[in-house]
N, C-alpha and C positions, 0 to 999 in steps of 0.2 A: 378336749380343748377346742374341738370343732374343726371343720375342714378348712382348707387354705386353697383358694383358687389362684394358680400361677398362669398368667397369660404372657406368652413370650411375643414380643413385638419388636419395636425398634430400640430396645434397651433402656428406654427412659421411663422414669416414674412419673405419672400424671396424678395430681391431687384435684379432685373436683371440690368446687366451692361449697361450703356448707349450706344445706338447705334451710337451716335455721335463720341465717342472715337473710336469705331471699324471702322467707315468709314474713320475717320482721317488717322488711321494706314494704311488702304488699299491704300489711295491716296498717303501717304508718301512712301509706298513700290513701287508703280508705278513709282513715280518721281525718285526714287533710280535707278531703272532699266533703265530708259531713260537716266538719268545723266551718268550712267556707259558706255552705248553704245556711248555717244557723246564723252566721255573722250577716249574711245578706238579708235573712228574714228579719233579724232584729234591727238592721238599719232602716229598712223600708218601714217598719211597723212603728218605730220610735218617733216619727214626724207627725205632728198634729195636723188635723184637716185644715186648719186655719192657715198654717204655713204653707201648705200645698196650694191653697187657693190664692195666697199672696203672691209667691214666687216659685212656682213648680220647677222651673229650669235650674234655679239655684241649688235647690234641695236634691235634684237629681244628680247634679255634678258632684255635690257634697257626698252623696250616698256612694256614687262610683268611685270617688277618691278614697273613701273609707274601706270599701271592699278591696280595691287594688293594694292598699297598704297591708290589709290583713293576709291577702293572697301571697304578697312578696315575703311577709314575715313567715308564713307557713313554708314557703318554698325554701327560705334559708334555713329553717329548722330541719326540713327533710334532707337538704344538702348536708348539714352538719351531723345529722344521725347517720346518713350513709357513710360519711368518712369514719365516724366512731365505730360502725359495724366493720368496716374494711380493716380498721386498726386492730379491733378485738379478734378478727379472724386470723390475722397474721400472727398475733401473739399466741393464739391457741395452737396454730400450726408450728410455730417456731421459726418460720421463714420471714425474719424481720430483716429488711434492708439495712446496709451500713450507711449511715448518713456522714458523708465525706465533707459536708459544709461545717462540721463541728471544728472549733478553733484548736482543739488539742490533737487533731489527727496528723499523724507523721506524713511528711511529703513523700517518702518512699511508699508508703502505703497507698496514697492517692494515685502515684504513678503506675504502681502495679495493677491496681483495680481499674484503671482506665480502659475503655474500650479502643481497640486499635482496628481501624478500617482496612480492609485488604487493599493492596495497591492497584489491582486490576478489577476491583468491583466484586460481584457475587461469583462464587466458586461454582462451576457447573456440576461438579461431582457431589460436593456435600451440601450445597445450597446455601451456605453461610456467607455472610457479607462483612463480618468483623470477627476479630479474635477477642474473646473474653477470658479473663483470668479465672483460674479454678481455685476457689476458696470455700471452706465449709460453711453452710449456711447458719450454724450456731455461733460463728465468729461475730455476728452481729449482737450477740448477748455479752461479748467480752471485748468490746471496742477498745476500752482503755488498755487492757492487757495486750491486745493485738497491736495497738498503736505503740506501746512501749516495746514490743518485740521488733518492730520496723523502725525503731530509732538507732541508728548506727552511722558510722562514717563510711561513706561510699568508697569502695577500692581499699579499704583499710581492714584491720582484723575484726572479726565478729565479736560481739560481747559474750562473755561467759554466762550465757543465760539458758543453758540447756533445761534447767528446771522450769523456767517460764514457758519454754516451748512444749514441755511435756504436760504442764498444767493446762495450756490452751488445747492440747489434743485430747486429754482426758475429759475436757469440758466439751467436747464435740466439735471443737474448731479444727477441723481435718479435711482436706489438706491445708497445711500452713503455707502462706505466700512465700515466694522465693525471695532471696536477699542478695545484694550485690556486695558482699564482703567475704572475706577469707576465714574459714573455720579454724578455730585454735586447735593445737595439738592436744593430745590426751594428757591431763595432769598427772604428775607422778605419783601423787597419793591421794587417796579418797577414802573418807569413812564408809564403813559397811554397816548395815543394819544387823542387829544381832541374830535375826532369822537367817542371815546369809552366811553364818559362821561355817566354814568348810566347804561352801559351794564352789570356791575357787581353788580348793586344794586338790589337785588331780593325782596326788601321790599318796597321801596318807588319809584323805577324807573319804567320805561315803561315795563320792562321784566315781571312784576308781573302779567299783564293782556294779555300779548302777546298770540296769538293763542286761547285764551279762550273767549275773547270779541273783536268783529270787531271794528276797530278804523276808518275805511273808507269804500268806496264803493268797494275797491279792495281786502279786507281782507276776508278770509274764516276762519271759526272756526274749530278746530280739530274734533269736534263731527260730524259736517256736512260732512267732508271729510271721516271719517271712516264709515259713513253710506253708502257711495258709493262702499266700497270695497266688491267684490263678493268673497265668501268663507273665509271671515275673514281676518284681518290684524294683524299679530303676529311679524313680523320682518321688519325693514326698515333701510334706508340710508339717512342721512341728509348731503347734500353738502354745505359747508360754513356755518356751524352751529353756528358760533359765540360763545356765552357763553354757548350753549347747552340747551337753554330753550326749544326748540322744543322737543328735546330727553326727557327732564325731563316731559313735559307734556304728551308725549306719554307713558312714563313709569308709570305714574299714571293711565293709562288705559290698563296696562298690555301689552304693546307693546315694544320690545326691538329695540332700535336704535343704529347704529354705526354712529359717527359723524366725517366727514372729515374736517379738519381745519388746519390752520397755525398760528403761533404767530406773526401775522403782526400787530404792534403797541401795542400789549397786550399779556399777557400769557394765551391765550384761552385754550390750550391743558391742562395746569395744573388746570385751573378752572374747566373745564368739568370733569376732573377725580376726583377733590375734591368733585364734586356733586354726585359721585358715578356712573357716565356714562362712555361710552367707547369713547375716542378720537382717531382719526387715523390722525397721522401726514403726510399729503399726498397732493401733488400738483395735479391739474387736467391735467397736462401733462402726468402724469403716468397712464398706464392702470390700471383700477379698480381692486384691488386684490381679486376679489371674483369669485366664480364659477357661471356658467350660471343658469338663472332662479331661483334665490334664494330669492329675496326680494319681499315682498307684496306691499311695498310702497318706492318711491324714492321722496325726497323733496329737492328742490333747490331754492335758492333765488339769491342774488348777486354773489354767488359763481360759478354761471354757465356762467358767463361772461369770457370765456377763451381768448378773444381778438383775434387778428390776422385775417387770411383769413377766409372765410365761410367754407372751407374745414376742418379747425381745429375743429369748431364747429360741423360739420357733423361726424367726427370720434368719437367726445365725445358723442353725442347723440345716436349713434349707440351702444357705449359701455354701456350707460344707458339702452337701450333696451335689450341688452344682459343679464344683471343682474336682470332684472325685469321679474317675473313670469308671466305666462298666467293669465289674469284677475287682474293683479296688477295696482296700481295707480301711475301716475307720477304727482306731484304737484309743478308747478312753480310759486313761491310766490313773488308777487310785483317785477317782474324783470324790470330793467330800460333800456329802448332803448334810445340810444343818437340820433338816426335818423330814418327816415322812411326806409332807405336802410337796416338797421339791423333788423327793425321789419319785412320787407318783407322776409328776409333771415330766420328768425325764423319760420315764418308761412310756408315757403317752407319745412324747416327741419321737422316740425310736419306733414306736408302732406306726405312726403316721408315715415316717420315712420308708418303713419296710412296704407300705401299701402304695405310696405315690410313684415308685419307680416302674419302668417298663417291664412287663413279664418276659420279654425276649432278652433284654440285656440288663438283668438285675445286677446290683452291686453287692458282693459279699461284704458284710460288715461284722467285725468282731470287736464287741465293747466290753470293757472291764471296769466295773465299779462295784467295790465290795463283792467281788467275784461274780459280776454280772457278765453274761455273754448274749449277744444278739447277732443273729445272722439275717441278713436282709432276705426278704421273701421266704423266710423259713421259720423255724421254731425259735421262740424267745424263752430262755430259761433264766429265772431270777432266783438267787439264793441268798438268804439272809445269813451272814456269817455267824451272828450271836445266837440266833434260835435254831439255824439249820434247816428252817422250812424252805420249801421249794414252791414256786409258781410257774406255770407253763402257759404259753399263749401261742396259738397256731396263727401265723401270719396268712393273709389272704393273698 
């Protein structure tokens, strides 16, 4: 997959302007100079000797006027081309600004996105002079939906538009803008997807024995995983935690967990909160909102499937590595790979992570995927459940 260079600086991502656009502008400027010279040569050579003898001053002014018009036309074309190149660059990068001058933009959205100057001027500690609203850059691609989300009665009840908010988040519009309305209470009844049958049944459903009793060869139980933690496991992060059963089982063992989930086909966030647990309404496209090296355990199941190109998974895995402390555990639980290509990509990711960390404070990692186990800075053993074949890789 290639190496990734991570440079730690002030915590901001800087994108350099594409060199393709700069080269195109240079070529355009060169062509304009050549065209100007050709027009000048043509203008001076088109006059007859008789005309030059009759009124040379008149024709000189005429030629200069013609050249000036052509130069002005070329400059306008250059300016127009530069604007088109900048627009193309913005569209390619996805950082399109939100046009607040559009007539259908909600007033609340305009007010929220307005820059607010600091009352005492520039702050000496941070260097900022104004407060800027934090809104996802991809919101510019869903302005109509965003404006619909921001249409509500101020100081009144918020619209029942959780599905609209989730649609914006899944489209990369994250974080969403704040609203000045009161959230509605949880509805009494809600239809569940057929894939969620039994996921809220804590007595008779399969959630009752989950993580406590192994149901198959690919399952680990919580007590076995906790025994691997060096220095104790006190705080963890669960990705795609469903109804929060993993966090509940860990809470019984005095381990505090934060569960990242979305309400896809079921009210998972409300149910997790009703169990006295901590739900985090967050998509996996968002940078994990935690400081570095804070978690003893990160657990992920189907929620790790970020889709898209391998580079997207690579960014996500390095973000997990960032929040996991030295000696912490990463548990990949029954992750489904649709094909061998994805399996190879995952194996390569874990190999990169085992190499990139410090040799003095390496993070122990135990990963399970079709009976996969990986320990950071150690030996990787992969076993195919169907064929029984084994592959070994010595980490550097």
